[in-house]
N, C-alpha and C positions, 0 to 999 in steps of 0.2 A: 758668493762673497760672505753672506751671513753665516754659513756653516764654517767658513774659514775663521771668521772673527770669534765665533763661539768656541771653536777648537783651541785657538790661541789663548782665550781667557781661561779655559779649563786646564791648560798646561802652562800657566803663567811663568813658572820657574824656567821653562825652556823657550819662552816667548821670543827672545831675541833671535833664535835660530829660525823660527817660523816667519818672523817679520823680515829678516834678511832674505830668506828664500822666496817669500812672497813678492818682495820688491824686485828681485832678479827676474822672476817670472813675468812681471809687468814689462820689463825691458824687452822681452821676447814677444810682446804684443798679446800675451795671454790676458784675458779681461780681469785683471786684479787692480783695484783702485789704490794707487800709492797713497793718495790723500787719506783715504779711510784707514789704511794700515798705519800711517803716522799718527792719526788720531787715537787709534786703539793702543799703540805703543805708549803715547804720552799719558793716556788715562790709566793704563796699567802701572806706569811708573809713579803716578800721583797717588793711586789708591790701593793697588794690589801688591806690587813688589817694589816698594820705594828703594830698597837696597840695590836694585838692579837698574836704577835710573841712568847711570852713565853708560852701562852696557847696552841698554835699549836705545839710547840716543846714538851711540856709535854704530849699532846695527842698522839704524835708519840712515845715518849719514853715508856710511860706506856702501850700503845696499843701493841707495839712490845714485851714488856716484858710479858704481859699477854697472848698474842698470842702464845708464846712459851710454856706457861703452858698448854694451850689447846692441842697443838700438842703432848706434853709429855704425857698427860693423855689419849689421843686417843691411843697412842702407848702402854701405860701401861695396859689399861683396855681391849682393843680389841686384842692386841698382834698379834700372827701369823695369826689370822683370816683375818687381813687386806690384807695379801699376796694372799688370795684367790679371792679378788676383782680385776678385770681387771684395774679399775681406779687407785687403789693404787699400783698395780704392776708396772705401768708406772712411778710412783713417787719413789717407794721404793721396788726394787727387792731384792732377797736374797743376791746377790753378793754385791750390794751397802750397804746393811745392815751390812754385814760381814766386809767390809772395814771401815765403820764408827765405828763399835765396836772396831776394832783394833786401830784406831786413838784415841778413847777415852782412851783405856788402856795405850797407849804409851805417849800421849801428854796432856790428861786431859783438863785443862782450855784453852790451845792454840787451841784445836780442835773447841771449841765454838767460840773463837775470830775469827779464820780464816773462820769458817763455816758461821758466820753472814754476811760475805762479798760475799758469793756465792749464786746467785739467781737460778732460774729455778728449784725449787722443792728441791734442795739440803738442803737448810736451814731447811725446815719442816721435811725432811727425817732425818736430824740430831737430831731434837728434839724428833721425834717419836721413833727413834732407842734408844735414851736415856731411854725412858719409857719402850720399849720392852725388853731392856737388864736389866731392874730392877735397874737402877742407882738410888741411893737415891734422893728423890725429894728435900730434903734440900740442898744436895750437888749441884744438878742441878741448883736450883734457885740462889744459892750464886755465882756459877761460871758465870751463864748467866747474872746476874746483872751487872757484870763488862763488859762482852762481849757486851751486849746490849747497855750499856751506851757509850762505845767507838764507836760502829758502828753508832748508831743514831746521836751522836754528830757530828761525821765526815761527815756523809751524809747530815744532815740538814744544817750544817754550810756551806759546800761546795756549795750546791745548793741555799742557801740563798744569798751568794755573787754572784753567777752566775746569779741568778734572778734579782739582783739589776743592773746588767749590761747586761740585756737580749738583748738590741738593738745592743751592741757590739758583743755579742754572735751570734746574728742573722746574722750580717755582716760576721763573720768568717764562719758560716755554709754556707752562700751563696757562699763565695769564695771557700770553700772546694768542694761544689757541682759543681761549675764551673770547678774547676781543675779536678775532677773525670770525668765529662762529656767530657772535652777536651782530657784527657788521653784515655778514651774509644773511642772517635772519631779517634784519631791517631792510636790506636791499630786496629780499624776496617779498616781504610785506608791501614795500613801496611799489614794486612791479605789479603785484596783484591789484593793489588799490588803483594804480594808473589804468590798468586794463579795464577794471570795473567802471571807473569814471568815464572812460572812453566809450564803452558800450552804452552806458546810460545816456550820455550826451547824444550819441547817434540815434538812440531810441526816441 
């Protein structure tokens, strides 16, 4: 994933094609993090190729939308056969599939909106389970059009503005790391002191 990000940055003028293609690969369950790709696209738009901001956003939006179609049709055409593959069982086991089906029945559109914000394979599991449960494709794409638009717009906009202030963000991260390091140091000193006191009291 790191080499992909570096490649995209080095070829920023063509980044929208790489981003679009990378997101489609994620729909095939190839280990590409859509969330990281969106973050890279937003930061590129904010700092490297601001003239391509709209193109980068559209590549993210349509890439994510079509990626869900791919995952849906993988679920619909291969169905239960997927669960026999160890790789797919890690992403989508029978218990997870049953939970997702229940959510679809109860909450419909809300399931897709919430599911869009959950990474680590849950998003694709949601789309594949829609196909496996024979949810109408037209219903799926109409619902996901709204869910995808909300998610992509919020993600891209948030990281676009964070990207514009990356130096300030970097300072916050440094301060946070220093704080964590200091707390860890104090905890280590406290633990050593506690052990020392315990030994001396037993002696």
